[in-house]
N, C-alpha and C positions, 0 to 999 in steps of 0.2 A: 434583644434583637441583633441580628447580624448587620454589620456595616458593609455596604456594597459600594464598590467603586465603579464609576461609569467609564466605559471605554473612551479613549481619547482619539483625536484625529490621527496621531502617530500610530496607534494600535490598528486603526482601519487601514492606513497606508501599508503597514507591515503585512496585514492579512491579505490585502489585494496583491501585494508583491509576491507573497507565497503562493497564492492561487494562480497567479500569472505564470510563475515558474513551473508549477506542476502541470499546467495545461501546455506550456511550451515544450517541456521536456519531461514526460512522465517516467521514463526509464531512470533518469538521474534521481528524480524525487523518490522513486521506489527503492533504489539502492541506498540512498541516504536514510530512508525510514528503516530498511532492513538492518542496516548497521547499528541502529539505536536499540534493537531488540536484544533480549537476553538469549542465552544458548537454548533454553527449552522452547521458547517461541520460534526461534529460527529452525530448530529441528522439526517442530510441528508443521511449519509452513512448507518446508522441504518435503516432508512425508506426504502432506496433502497434495502438493503439486505432482509428486511422483505417482501417487494413486490416481489422480486425475489423468495423467499421461497414460497410465496402463489401461484405464477404462476407455479412453479415447482410441488407443491402439487396438484394443479388442473389438470395439464397435466398428472401426475402420476395416479391420480384417474380416469381420463377420459380414459386413455389407458388400465387400468386394466380390464375393462369390457370385 
């Protein structure tokens, strides 16, 4: 059987603090998370964002007519 450890009050406080920080400043939290990723994950995220930007631009220009 696996031994499981119960979360402590300190764990709950740390989680609440982290969530509060993300809600208060999501951009900073996103940058911190992005910096923890490896090169391949960063490249994939940048490629997906670029593709989404291109699709958005094409839709915008198409609907502008």
